[in-house]
mmCIF file as Biopython writes it, N, C-alpha, C and O atoms, coordinates in Angstrom:
data_model
#
loop_
_atom_site.group_PDB
_atom_site.id
_atom_site.type_symbol
_atom_site.label_atom_id
_atom_site.label_alt_id
_atom_site.label_comp_id
_atom_site.label_asym_id
_atom_site.label_entity_id
_atom_site.label_seq_id
_atom_site.pdbx_PDB_ins_code
_atom_site.Cartn_x
_atom_site.Cartn_y
_atom_site.Cartn_z
_atom_site.occupancy
_atom_site.B_iso_or_equiv
_atom_site.auth_seq_id
_atom_site.auth_asym_id
_atom_site.pdbx_PDB_model_num
ATOM 1   N N  . MET A ? 1  ? 222.870 -22.753 -111.582 1.0 0.0 1  A 1 
ATOM 2   C CA . MET A ? 1  ? 221.717 -21.905 -112.405 1.0 0.0 1  A 1 
ATOM 3   C C  . MET A ? 1  ? 220.871 -22.624 -112.110 1.0 0.0 1  A 1 
ATOM 4   O O  . MET A ? 1  ? 220.953 -23.850 -112.035 1.0 0.0 1  A 1 
ATOM 5   N N  . PRO A ? 2  ? 219.036 -21.295 -111.702 1.0 0.0 2  A 1 
ATOM 6   C CA . PRO A ? 2  ? 218.007 -21.527 -112.082 1.0 0.0 2  A 1 
ATOM 7   C C  . PRO A ? 2  ? 216.847 -22.385 -112.444 1.0 0.0 2  A 1 
ATOM 8   O O  . PRO A ? 2  ? 216.371 -21.794 -113.413 1.0 0.0 2  A 1 
ATOM 9   N N  . VAL A ? 3  ? 216.318 -23.149 -112.285 1.0 0.0 3  A 1 
ATOM 10  C CA . VAL A ? 3  ? 215.042 -23.890 -113.099 1.0 0.0 3  A 1 
ATOM 11  C C  . VAL A ? 3  ? 214.482 -23.394 -113.899 1.0 0.0 3  A 1 
ATOM 12  O O  . VAL A ? 3  ? 214.142 -23.983 -114.925 1.0 0.0 3  A 1 
ATOM 13  N N  . SER A ? 4  ? 214.136 -21.719 -113.563 1.0 0.0 4  A 1 
ATOM 14  C CA . SER A ? 4  ? 213.610 -20.892 -114.569 1.0 0.0 4  A 1 
ATOM 15  C C  . SER A ? 4  ? 213.776 -19.637 -114.252 1.0 0.0 4  A 1 
ATOM 16  O O  . SER A ? 4  ? 214.450 -19.432 -113.243 1.0 0.0 4  A 1 
ATOM 17  N N  . LYS A ? 5  ? 213.229 -18.453 -114.993 1.0 0.0 5  A 1 
ATOM 18  C CA . LYS A ? 5  ? 213.547 -17.217 -114.868 1.0 0.0 5  A 1 
ATOM 19  C C  . LYS A ? 5  ? 212.100 -17.005 -113.980 1.0 0.0 5  A 1 
ATOM 20  O O  . LYS A ? 5  ? 211.856 -15.825 -113.729 1.0 0.0 5  A 1 
ATOM 21  N N  . HIS A ? 6  ? 211.352 -17.762 -113.597 1.0 0.0 6  A 1 
ATOM 22  C CA . HIS A ? 6  ? 210.449 -17.354 -112.259 1.0 0.0 6  A 1 
ATOM 23  C C  . HIS A ? 6  ? 211.018 -17.589 -110.864 1.0 0.0 6  A 1 
ATOM 24  O O  . HIS A ? 6  ? 210.428 -17.392 -109.802 1.0 0.0 6  A 1 
ATOM 25  N N  . SER A ? 7  ? 212.127 -17.993 -111.020 1.0 0.0 7  A 1 
ATOM 26  C CA . SER A ? 7  ? 212.657 -19.084 -109.597 1.0 0.0 7  A 1 
ATOM 27  C C  . SER A ? 7  ? 214.174 -18.874 -109.169 1.0 0.0 7  A 1 
ATOM 28  O O  . SER A ? 7  ? 215.168 -18.638 -109.856 1.0 0.0 7  A 1 
ATOM 29  N N  . CYS A ? 8  ? 214.090 -18.961 -108.450 1.0 0.0 8  A 1 
ATOM 30  C CA . CYS A ? 8  ? 215.668 -19.255 -108.028 1.0 0.0 8  A 1 
ATOM 31  C C  . CYS A ? 8  ? 216.493 -19.847 -107.486 1.0 0.0 8  A 1 
ATOM 32  O O  . CYS A ? 8  ? 217.658 -19.533 -107.244 1.0 0.0 8  A 1 
ATOM 33  N N  . ILE A ? 9  ? 215.505 -21.430 -107.093 1.0 0.0 9  A 1 
ATOM 34  C CA . ILE A ? 9  ? 215.823 -22.721 -107.112 1.0 0.0 9  A 1 
ATOM 35  C C  . ILE A ? 9  ? 216.316 -23.528 -108.183 1.0 0.0 9  A 1 
ATOM 36  O O  . ILE A ? 9  ? 215.693 -23.692 -109.232 1.0 0.0 9  A 1 
ATOM 37  N N  . THR A ? 10 ? 217.874 -24.236 -107.828 1.0 0.0 10 A 1 
ATOM 38  C CA . THR A ? 10 ? 218.682 -24.044 -108.904 1.0 0.0 10 A 1 
ATOM 39  C C  . THR A ? 10 ? 218.244 -25.788 -109.391 1.0 0.0 10 A 1 
ATOM 40  O O  . THR A ? 10 ? 217.689 -26.296 -108.417 1.0 0.0 10 A 1 
ATOM 41  N N  . ILE A ? 11 ? 218.311 -26.565 -110.296 1.0 0.0 11 A 1 
ATOM 42  C CA . ILE A ? 11 ? 217.959 -27.248 -110.813 1.0 0.0 11 A 1 
ATOM 43  C C  . ILE A ? 11 ? 218.050 -28.395 -109.852 1.0 0.0 11 A 1 
ATOM 44  O O  . ILE A ? 11 ? 217.042 -29.044 -109.570 1.0 0.0 11 A 1 
ATOM 45  N N  . LYS A ? 12 ? 219.411 -28.708 -109.259 1.0 0.0 12 A 1 
ATOM 46  C CA . LYS A ? 12 ? 219.390 -29.388 -108.787 1.0 0.0 12 A 1 
ATOM 47  C C  . LYS A ? 12 ? 218.435 -29.693 -107.087 1.0 0.0 12 A 1 
ATOM 48  O O  . LYS A ? 12 ? 218.050 -30.826 -106.794 1.0 0.0 12 A 1 
ATOM 49  N N  . ALA A ? 13 ? 218.289 -28.941 -106.515 1.0 0.0 13 A 1 
ATOM 50  C CA . ALA A ? 13 ? 217.583 -28.705 -105.650 1.0 0.0 13 A 1 
ATOM 51  C C  . ALA A ? 13 ? 216.476 -29.210 -105.264 1.0 0.0 13 A 1 
ATOM 52  O O  . ALA A ? 13 ? 216.053 -29.865 -104.311 1.0 0.0 13 A 1 
ATOM 53  N N  . GLU A ? 14 ? 215.727 -28.321 -107.148 1.0 0.0 14 A 1 
ATOM 54  C CA . GLU A ? 14 ? 214.093 -29.143 -107.509 1.0 0.0 14 A 1 
ATOM 55  C C  . GLU A ? 14 ? 214.368 -30.558 -107.872 1.0 0.0 14 A 1 
ATOM 56  O O  . GLU A ? 14 ? 213.333 -31.127 -107.525 1.0 0.0 14 A 1 
ATOM 57  N N  . ALA A ? 15 ? 215.302 -31.604 -108.455 1.0 0.0 15 A 1 
ATOM 58  C CA . ALA A ? 15 ? 215.061 -32.567 -108.274 1.0 0.0 15 A 1 
ATOM 59  C C  . ALA A ? 15 ? 215.711 -33.045 -107.134 1.0 0.0 15 A 1 
ATOM 60  O O  . ALA A ? 15 ? 215.899 -34.248 -107.315 1.0 0.0 15 A 1 
ATOM 61  N N  . LEU A ? 16 ? 216.052 -32.770 -106.283 1.0 0.0 16 A 1 
ATOM 62  C CA . LEU A ? 16 ? 216.233 -33.311 -104.554 1.0 0.0 16 A 1 
ATOM 63  C C  . LEU A ? 16 ? 214.522 -33.537 -104.407 1.0 0.0 16 A 1 
ATOM 64  O O  . LEU A ? 16 ? 213.852 -34.544 -104.177 1.0 0.0 16 A 1 
ATOM 65  N N  . ARG A ? 17 ? 214.143 -32.038 -104.667 1.0 0.0 17 A 1 
ATOM 66  C CA . ARG A ? 17 ? 212.593 -32.377 -104.058 1.0 0.0 17 A 1 
ATOM 67  C C  . ARG A ? 17 ? 212.141 -32.720 -105.031 1.0 0.0 17 A 1 
ATOM 68  O O  . ARG A ? 17 ? 210.982 -32.456 -104.709 1.0 0.0 17 A 1 
ATOM 69  N N  . LEU A ? 18 ? 212.028 -33.187 -106.215 1.0 0.0 18 A 1 
ATOM 70  C CA . LEU A ? 18 ? 210.961 -34.136 -106.198 1.0 0.0 18 A 1 
ATOM 71  C C  . LEU A ? 18 ? 211.211 -36.044 -106.201 1.0 0.0 18 A 1 
ATOM 72  O O  . LEU A ? 18 ? 210.394 -36.955 -106.063 1.0 0.0 18 A 1 
ATOM 73  N N  . VAL A ? 19 ? 212.679 -36.052 -106.419 1.0 0.0 19 A 1 
ATOM 74  C CA . VAL A ? 19 ? 212.820 -37.212 -105.520 1.0 0.0 19 A 1 
ATOM 75  C C  . VAL A ? 19 ? 212.279 -37.242 -104.727 1.0 0.0 19 A 1 
ATOM 76  O O  . VAL A ? 19 ? 211.190 -37.815 -104.750 1.0 0.0 19 A 1 
ATOM 77  N N  . SER A ? 20 ? 212.809 -36.572 -103.484 1.0 0.0 20 A 1 
ATOM 78  C CA . SER A ? 20 ? 212.423 -36.757 -102.286 1.0 0.0 20 A 1 
ATOM 79  C C  . SER A ? 20 ? 210.684 -36.381 -101.653 1.0 0.0 20 A 1 
ATOM 80  O O  . SER A ? 20 ? 210.385 -36.176 -100.476 1.0 0.0 20 A 1 
ATOM 81  N N  . ALA A ? 21 ? 209.857 -36.380 -102.719 1.0 0.0 21 A 1 
ATOM 82  C CA . ALA A ? 21 ? 208.133 -36.285 -103.018 1.0 0.0 21 A 1 
ATOM 83  C C  . ALA A ? 21 ? 207.867 -37.540 -103.867 1.0 0.0 21 A 1 
ATOM 84  O O  . ALA A ? 21 ? 206.776 -37.474 -104.434 1.0 0.0 21 A 1 
ATOM 85  N N  . LEU A ? 22 ? 208.534 -38.619 -104.103 1.0 0.0 22 A 1 
ATOM 86  C CA . LEU A ? 22 ? 207.915 -40.023 -104.863 1.0 0.0 22 A 1 
ATOM 87  C C  . LEU A ? 22 ? 207.924 -40.903 -103.077 1.0 0.0 22 A 1 
ATOM 88  O O  . LEU A ? 22 ? 208.418 -40.645 -101.979 1.0 0.0 22 A 1 
ATOM 89  N N  . PRO A ? 23 ? 207.254 -41.767 -103.540 1.0 0.0 23 A 1 
ATOM 90  C CA . PRO A ? 23 ? 206.686 -43.402 -102.637 1.0 0.0 23 A 1 
ATOM 91  C C  . PRO A ? 23 ? 208.027 -43.485 -102.910 1.0 0.0 23 A 1 
ATOM 92  O O  . PRO A ? 23 ? 208.809 -43.086 -103.773 1.0 0.0 23 A 1 
ATOM 93  N N  . GLU A ? 24 ? 208.053 -44.442 -101.415 1.0 0.0 24 A 1 
ATOM 94  C CA . GLU A ? 24 ? 209.384 -45.728 -101.688 1.0 0.0 24 A 1 
ATOM 95  C C  . GLU A ? 24 ? 209.612 -46.569 -102.868 1.0 0.0 24 A 1 
ATOM 96  O O  . GLU A ? 24 ? 210.644 -46.832 -103.485 1.0 0.0 24 A 1 
ATOM 97  N N  . THR A ? 25 ? 208.029 -47.029 -103.075 1.0 0.0 25 A 1 
ATOM 98  C CA . THR A ? 25 ? 207.948 -48.016 -104.352 1.0 0.0 25 A 1 
ATOM 99  C C  . THR A ? 25 ? 207.816 -47.069 -105.512 1.0 0.0 25 A 1 
ATOM 100 O O  . THR A ? 25 ? 207.184 -47.533 -106.462 1.0 0.0 25 A 1 
ATOM 101 N N  . ALA A ? 26 ? 208.262 -45.869 -105.643 1.0 0.0 26 A 1 
ATOM 102 C CA . ALA A ? 26 ? 208.476 -45.283 -106.964 1.0 0.0 26 A 1 
ATOM 103 C C  . ALA A ? 26 ? 209.514 -45.627 -108.164 1.0 0.0 26 A 1 
ATOM 104 O O  . ALA A ? 26 ? 210.744 -45.651 -108.211 1.0 0.0 26 A 1 
ATOM 105 N N  . THR A ? 27 ? 208.639 -45.846 -108.976 1.0 0.0 27 A 1 
ATOM 106 C CA . THR A ? 27 ? 210.108 -46.574 -110.728 1.0 0.0 27 A 1 
ATOM 107 C C  . THR A ? 27 ? 210.240 -45.329 -111.189 1.0 0.0 27 A 1 
ATOM 108 O O  . THR A ? 27 ? 209.275 -44.575 -111.306 1.0 0.0 27 A 1 
ATOM 109 N N  . TRP A ? 28 ? 211.201 -45.072 -111.429 1.0 0.0 28 A 1 
ATOM 110 C CA . TRP A ? 28 ? 212.321 -44.908 -112.864 1.0 0.0 28 A 1 
ATOM 111 C C  . TRP A ? 28 ? 210.678 -43.629 -113.880 1.0 0.0 28 A 1 
ATOM 112 O O  . TRP A ? 28 ? 210.589 -42.415 -114.063 1.0 0.0 28 A 1 
ATOM 113 N N  . ASP A ? 29 ? 209.945 -44.579 -114.165 1.0 0.0 29 A 1 
ATOM 114 C CA . ASP A ? 29 ? 209.645 -44.257 -114.875 1.0 0.0 29 A 1 
ATOM 115 C C  . ASP A ? 29 ? 207.983 -42.492 -114.444 1.0 0.0 29 A 1 
ATOM 116 O O  . ASP A ? 29 ? 207.400 -41.545 -114.972 1.0 0.0 29 A 1 
ATOM 117 N N  . ASP A ? 30 ? 208.143 -43.395 -112.965 1.0 0.0 30 A 1 
ATOM 118 C CA . ASP A ? 30 ? 207.197 -42.052 -111.538 1.0 0.0 30 A 1 
ATOM 119 C C  . ASP A ? 30 ? 208.669 -40.999 -112.165 1.0 0.0 30 A 1 
ATOM 120 O O  . ASP A ? 30 ? 208.578 -40.379 -113.225 1.0 0.0 30 A 1 
ATOM 121 N N  . LEU A ? 31 ? 209.367 -40.982 -111.689 1.0 0.0 31 A 1 
ATOM 122 C CA . LEU A ? 31 ? 210.548 -40.030 -111.486 1.0 0.0 31 A 1 
ATOM 123 C C  . LEU A ? 31 ? 210.640 -39.232 -113.003 1.0 0.0 31 A 1 
ATOM 124 O O  . LEU A ? 31 ? 210.609 -38.032 -112.731 1.0 0.0 31 A 1 
ATOM 125 N N  . MET A ? 32 ? 210.701 -39.339 -113.911 1.0 0.0 32 A 1 
ATOM 126 C CA . MET A ? 32 ? 210.975 -39.670 -115.362 1.0 0.0 32 A 1 
ATOM 127 C C  . MET A ? 32 ? 209.919 -38.361 -116.036 1.0 0.0 32 A 1 
ATOM 128 O O  . MET A ? 32 ? 210.188 -37.378 -116.725 1.0 0.0 32 A 1 
ATOM 129 N N  . HIS A ? 33 ? 208.277 -39.034 -115.312 1.0 0.0 33 A 1 
ATOM 130 C CA . HIS A ? 33 ? 207.248 -38.514 -115.486 1.0 0.0 33 A 1 
ATOM 131 C C  . HIS A ? 33 ? 207.175 -37.035 -114.641 1.0 0.0 33 A 1 
ATOM 132 O O  . HIS A ? 33 ? 206.774 -35.941 -115.038 1.0 0.0 33 A 1 
ATOM 133 N N  . GLN A ? 34 ? 207.763 -37.470 -113.222 1.0 0.0 34 A 1 
ATOM 134 C CA . GLN A ? 34 ? 207.247 -35.855 -112.746 1.0 0.0 34 A 1 
ATOM 135 C C  . GLN A ? 34 ? 208.243 -34.759 -113.373 1.0 0.0 34 A 1 
ATOM 136 O O  . GLN A ? 34 ? 208.105 -33.536 -113.322 1.0 0.0 34 A 1 
ATOM 137 N N  . ILE A ? 35 ? 209.455 -35.616 -114.079 1.0 0.0 35 A 1 
ATOM 138 C CA . ILE A ? 35 ? 210.744 -34.563 -114.528 1.0 0.0 35 A 1 
ATOM 139 C C  . ILE A ? 35 ? 210.143 -33.911 -115.707 1.0 0.0 35 A 1 
ATOM 140 O O  . ILE A ? 35 ? 210.248 -32.685 -115.745 1.0 0.0 35 A 1 
ATOM 141 N N  . TYR A ? 36 ? 209.422 -34.609 -116.853 1.0 0.0 36 A 1 
ATOM 142 C CA . TYR A ? 36 ? 208.302 -33.963 -117.491 1.0 0.0 36 A 1 
ATOM 143 C C  . TYR A ? 36 ? 207.550 -33.288 -117.370 1.0 0.0 36 A 1 
ATOM 144 O O  . TYR A ? 36 ? 207.412 -32.231 -117.986 1.0 0.0 36 A 1 
ATOM 145 N N  . VAL A ? 37 ? 206.606 -33.902 -116.221 1.0 0.0 37 A 1 
ATOM 146 C CA . VAL A ? 37 ? 205.706 -32.691 -116.476 1.0 0.0 37 A 1 
ATOM 147 C C  . VAL A ? 37 ? 206.276 -31.473 -115.692 1.0 0.0 37 A 1 
ATOM 148 O O  . VAL A ? 37 ? 205.606 -30.441 -115.676 1.0 0.0 37 A 1 
ATOM 149 N N  . ARG A ? 38 ? 207.385 -31.523 -115.086 1.0 0.0 38 A 1 
ATOM 150 C CA . ARG A ? 38 ? 207.681 -30.033 -114.317 1.0 0.0 38 A 1 
ATOM 151 C C  . ARG A ? 38 ? 208.310 -29.477 -115.425 1.0 0.0 38 A 1 
ATOM 152 O O  . ARG A ? 38 ? 208.246 -28.248 -115.415 1.0 0.0 38 A 1 
ATOM 153 N N  . GLN A ? 39 ? 208.914 -29.969 -116.405 1.0 0.0 39 A 1 
ATOM 154 C CA . GLN A ? 39 ? 209.860 -29.097 -117.807 1.0 0.0 39 A 1 
ATOM 155 C C  . GLN A ? 39 ? 207.842 -28.347 -118.298 1.0 0.0 39 A 1 
ATOM 156 O O  . GLN A ? 39 ? 207.682 -27.143 -118.097 1.0 0.0 39 A 1 
ATOM 157 N N  . LYS A ? 40 ? 207.183 -28.785 -118.601 1.0 0.0 40 A 1 
ATOM 158 C CA . LYS A ? 40 ? 206.068 -28.914 -119.206 1.0 0.0 40 A 1 
ATOM 159 C C  . LYS A ? 40 ? 205.667 -27.131 -118.749 1.0 0.0 40 A 1 
ATOM 160 O O  . LYS A ? 40 ? 205.492 -26.172 -119.500 1.0 0.0 40 A 1 
ATOM 161 N N  . ILE A ? 41 ? 205.611 -27.222 -116.909 1.0 0.0 41 A 1 
ATOM 162 C CA . ILE A ? 41 ? 205.149 -26.492 -116.870 1.0 0.0 41 A 1 
ATOM 163 C C  . ILE A ? 41 ? 206.150 -25.145 -116.480 1.0 0.0 41 A 1 
ATOM 164 O O  . ILE A ? 41 ? 206.042 -24.014 -116.007 1.0 0.0 41 A 1 
ATOM 165 N N  . GLU A ? 42 ? 206.663 -25.601 -116.742 1.0 0.0 42 A 1 
ATOM 166 C CA . GLU A ? 42 ? 207.955 -24.155 -116.908 1.0 0.0 42 A 1 
ATOM 167 C C  . GLU A ? 42 ? 208.309 -23.870 -118.101 1.0 0.0 42 A 1 
ATOM 168 O O  . GLU A ? 42 ? 209.082 -22.937 -118.319 1.0 0.0 42 A 1 
ATOM 169 N N  . ALA A ? 43 ? 207.784 -24.654 -119.098 1.0 0.0 43 A 1 
ATOM 170 C CA . ALA A ? 43 ? 207.421 -23.821 -120.117 1.0 0.0 43 A 1 
ATOM 171 C C  . ALA A ? 43 ? 206.346 -23.411 -120.306 1.0 0.0 43 A 1 
ATOM 172 O O  . ALA A ? 43 ? 206.259 -22.223 -120.616 1.0 0.0 43 A 1 
ATOM 173 N N  . GLY A ? 44 ? 205.197 -24.163 -120.205 1.0 0.0 44 A 1 
ATOM 174 C CA . GLY A ? 44 ? 204.132 -22.980 -120.330 1.0 0.0 44 A 1 
ATOM 175 C C  . GLY A ? 44 ? 204.481 -21.546 -119.752 1.0 0.0 44 A 1 
ATOM 176 O O  . GLY A ? 44 ? 204.315 -20.539 -120.439 1.0 0.0 44 A 1 
ATOM 177 N N  . LEU A ? 45 ? 204.954 -21.501 -118.503 1.0 0.0 45 A 1 
ATOM 178 C CA . LEU A ? 45 ? 204.591 -20.047 -117.821 1.0 0.0 45 A 1 
ATOM 179 C C  . LEU A ? 45 ? 205.916 -19.348 -118.133 1.0 0.0 45 A 1 
ATOM 180 O O  . LEU A ? 45 ? 206.375 -18.311 -117.653 1.0 0.0 45 A 1 
ATOM 181 N N  . ASP A ? 46 ? 206.403 -20.156 -119.036 1.0 0.0 46 A 1 
ATOM 182 C CA . ASP A ? 46 ? 207.231 -19.230 -119.660 1.0 0.0 46 A 1 
ATOM 183 C C  . ASP A ? 46 ? 207.298 -18.477 -120.992 1.0 0.0 46 A 1 
ATOM 184 O O  . ASP A ? 46 ? 207.919 -17.512 -121.436 1.0 0.0 46 A 1 
ATOM 185 N N  . ASP A ? 47 ? 205.977 -19.729 -121.625 1.0 0.0 47 A 1 
ATOM 186 C CA . ASP A ? 47 ? 205.078 -19.345 -123.236 1.0 0.0 47 A 1 
ATOM 187 C C  . ASP A ? 47 ? 204.371 -17.837 -122.314 1.0 0.0 47 A 1 
ATOM 188 O O  . ASP A ? 47 ? 204.308 -16.712 -122.810 1.0 0.0 47 A 1 
ATOM 189 N N  . LEU A ? 48 ? 204.006 -18.128 -121.219 1.0 0.0 48 A 1 
ATOM 190 C CA . LEU A ? 48 ? 203.056 -17.061 -121.149 1.0 0.0 48 A 1 
ATOM 191 C C  . LEU A ? 48 ? 203.345 -15.399 -119.940 1.0 0.0 48 A 1 
ATOM 192 O O  . LEU A ? 48 ? 202.535 -14.628 -119.425 1.0 0.0 48 A 1 
ATOM 193 N N  . LYS A ? 49 ? 204.438 -15.443 -119.919 1.0 0.0 49 A 1 
ATOM 194 C CA . LYS A ? 49 ? 205.566 -14.452 -119.767 1.0 0.0 49 A 1 
ATOM 195 C C  . LYS A ? 49 ? 206.053 -13.409 -120.991 1.0 0.0 49 A 1 
ATOM 196 O O  . LYS A ? 49 ? 206.004 -12.181 -121.050 1.0 0.0 49 A 1 
ATOM 197 N N  . SER A ? 50 ? 206.755 -14.847 -122.355 1.0 0.0 50 A 1 
ATOM 198 C CA . SER A ? 50 ? 206.922 -14.026 -123.284 1.0 0.0 50 A 1 
ATOM 199 C C  . SER A ? 50 ? 206.080 -13.517 -123.465 1.0 0.0 50 A 1 
ATOM 200 O O  . SER A ? 50 ? 206.403 -12.343 -123.283 1.0 0.0 50 A 1 
ATOM 201 N N  . GLY A ? 51 ? 204.599 -13.565 -123.860 1.0 0.0 51 A 1 
ATOM 202 C CA . GLY A ? 51 ? 203.258 -13.495 -124.650 1.0 0.0 51 A 1 
ATOM 203 C C  . GLY A ? 51 ? 203.129 -14.749 -125.680 1.0 0.0 51 A 1 
ATOM 204 O O  . GLY A ? 51 ? 202.521 -14.625 -126.743 1.0 0.0 51 A 1 
ATOM 205 N N  . ARG A ? 52 ? 203.448 -15.375 -125.475 1.0 0.0 52 A 1 
ATOM 206 C CA . ARG A ? 52 ? 203.120 -16.944 -126.394 1.0 0.0 52 A 1 
ATOM 207 C C  . ARG A ? 52 ? 201.761 -17.265 -125.829 1.0 0.0 52 A 1 
ATOM 208 O O  . ARG A ? 52 ? 201.769 -18.362 -125.269 1.0 0.0 52 A 1 
ATOM 209 N N  . LYS A ? 53 ? 200.689 -16.700 -125.803 1.0 0.0 53 A 1 
ATOM 210 C CA . LYS A ? 53 ? 199.856 -17.325 -125.630 1.0 0.0 53 A 1 
ATOM 211 C C  . LYS A ? 53 ? 198.718 -17.497 -126.652 1.0 0.0 53 A 1 
ATOM 212 O O  . LYS A ? 53 ? 198.969 -16.635 -127.494 1.0 0.0 53 A 1 
ATOM 213 N N  . HIS A ? 54 ? 197.421 -18.251 -127.097 1.0 0.0 54 A 1 
ATOM 214 C CA . HIS A ? 54 ? 196.621 -18.444 -127.396 1.0 0.0 54 A 1 
ATOM 215 C C  . HIS A ? 54 ? 195.088 -18.215 -126.769 1.0 0.0 54 A 1 
ATOM 216 O O  . HIS A ? 54 ? 195.097 -18.615 -125.604 1.0 0.0 54 A 1 
ATOM 217 N N  . LYS A ? 55 ? 193.521 -17.604 -127.229 1.0 0.0 55 A 1 
ATOM 218 C CA . LYS A ? 55 ? 192.377 -17.924 -126.523 1.0 0.0 55 A 1 
ATOM 219 C C  . LYS A ? 55 ? 191.963 -19.132 -127.060 1.0 0.0 55 A 1 
ATOM 220 O O  . LYS A ? 55 ? 192.272 -19.630 -128.143 1.0 0.0 55 A 1 
ATOM 221 N N  . HIS A ? 56 ? 191.100 -19.627 -126.035 1.0 0.0 56 A 1 
ATOM 222 C CA . HIS A ? 56 ? 190.803 -20.625 -125.765 1.0 0.0 56 A 1 
ATOM 223 C C  . HIS A ? 56 ? 189.721 -21.608 -127.539 1.0 0.0 56 A 1 
ATOM 224 O O  . HIS A ? 56 ? 189.585 -22.694 -128.101 1.0 0.0 56 A 1 
ATOM 225 N N  . GLN A ? 57 ? 189.272 -20.104 -127.606 1.0 0.0 57 A 1 
ATOM 226 C CA . GLN A ? 57 ? 188.424 -20.017 -128.795 1.0 0.0 57 A 1 
ATOM 227 C C  . GLN A ? 57 ? 189.352 -20.371 -129.972 1.0 0.0 57 A 1 
ATOM 228 O O  . GLN A ? 57 ? 188.974 -20.956 -130.987 1.0 0.0 57 A 1 
ATOM 229 N N  . SER A ? 58 ? 191.005 -19.820 -129.649 1.0 0.0 58 A 1 
ATOM 230 C CA . SER A ? 58 ? 191.226 -19.736 -131.064 1.0 0.0 58 A 1 
ATOM 231 C C  . SER A ? 58 ? 191.537 -21.082 -131.251 1.0 0.0 58 A 1 
ATOM 232 O O  . SER A ? 58 ? 191.232 -21.696 -132.273 1.0 0.0 58 A 1 
ATOM 233 N N  . ILE A ? 59 ? 192.166 -21.591 -130.252 1.0 0.0 59 A 1 
ATOM 234 C CA . ILE A ? 59 ? 192.514 -23.065 -130.128 1.0 0.0 59 A 1 
ATOM 235 C C  . ILE A ? 59 ? 191.328 -23.969 -130.407 1.0 0.0 59 A 1 
ATOM 236 O O  . ILE A ? 59 ? 191.786 -24.883 -131.092 1.0 0.0 59 A 1 
ATOM 237 N N  . ARG A ? 60 ? 190.377 -24.114 -130.266 1.0 0.0 60 A 1 
ATOM 238 C CA . ARG A ? 60 ? 189.232 -25.044 -130.441 1.0 0.0 60 A 1 
ATOM 239 C C  . ARG A ? 60 ? 189.252 -24.564 -132.034 1.0 0.0 60 A 1 
ATOM 240 O O  . ARG A ? 60 ? 189.925 -25.318 -132.737 1.0 0.0 60 A 1 
ATOM 241 N N  . GLN A ? 61 ? 188.683 -23.531 -132.675 1.0 0.0 61 A 1 
ATOM 242 C CA . GLN A ? 61 ? 188.469 -23.282 -134.418 1.0 0.0 61 A 1 
ATOM 243 C C  . GLN A ? 61 ? 189.586 -24.276 -134.632 1.0 0.0 61 A 1 
ATOM 244 O O  . GLN A ? 61 ? 189.231 -25.302 -135.213 1.0 0.0 61 A 1 
ATOM 245 N N  . THR A ? 62 ? 190.561 -24.214 -134.370 1.0 0.0 62 A 1 
ATOM 246 C CA . THR A ? 62 ? 192.294 -24.531 -134.902 1.0 0.0 62 A 1 
ATOM 247 C C  . THR A ? 62 ? 192.333 -26.014 -135.242 1.0 0.0 62 A 1 
ATOM 248 O O  . THR A ? 62 ? 192.952 -26.467 -136.204 1.0 0.0 62 A 1 
ATOM 249 N N  . PHE A ? 63 ? 191.363 -27.002 -134.059 1.0 0.0 63 A 1 
ATOM 250 C CA . PHE A ? 63 ? 191.614 -27.927 -133.810 1.0 0.0 63 A 1 
ATOM 251 C C  . PHE A ? 63 ? 189.422 -28.648 -134.279 1.0 0.0 63 A 1 
ATOM 252 O O  . PHE A ? 63 ? 188.937 -29.763 -134.471 1.0 0.0 63 A 1 
ATOM 253 N N  . GLY A ? 64 ? 188.943 -27.464 -134.259 1.0 0.0 64 A 1 
ATOM 254 C CA . GLY A ? 64 ? 187.417 -28.435 -134.995 1.0 0.0 64 A 1 
ATOM 255 C C  . GLY A ? 64 ? 186.728 -28.704 -133.827 1.0 0.0 64 A 1 
ATOM 256 O O  . GLY A ? 64 ? 185.810 -29.522 -133.769 1.0 0.0 64 A 1 
ATOM 257 N N  . LEU A ? 65 ? 187.118 -28.070 -132.922 1.0 0.0 65 A 1 
ATOM 258 C CA . LEU A ? 65 ? 186.551 -27.848 -131.607 1.0 0.0 65 A 1 
ATOM 259 C C  . LEU A ? 65 ? 184.787 -27.316 -131.427 1.0 0.0 65 A 1 
ATOM 260 O O  . LEU A ? 65 ? 184.050 -27.781 -130.557 1.0 0.0 65 A 1 
ATOM 261 N N  . GLY A ? 66 ? 184.531 -26.693 -132.033 1.0 0.0 66 A 1 
ATOM 262 C CA . GLY A ? 66 ? 183.578 -25.689 -132.217 1.0 0.0 66 A 1 
ATOM 263 C C  . GLY A ? 66 ? 183.478 -24.949 -131.595 1.0 0.0 66 A 1 
ATOM 264 O O  . GLY A ? 66 ? 182.624 -24.085 -131.796 1.0 0.0 66 A 1 
#
């Protein structure tokens, strides 16, 4: 099964790539952080592709940032 609609990389292959990229001194928290970041990036790309996006000004107004 692909990691996302954007690629043909399998979840297993991507997990191995993430683990291989970690330093020897990495902790479980380091690995979990890498997985979390990867999932969020994939979700964001899927949102963009599906048209679920907002202009910066709209977000700034929603959160009172001017």
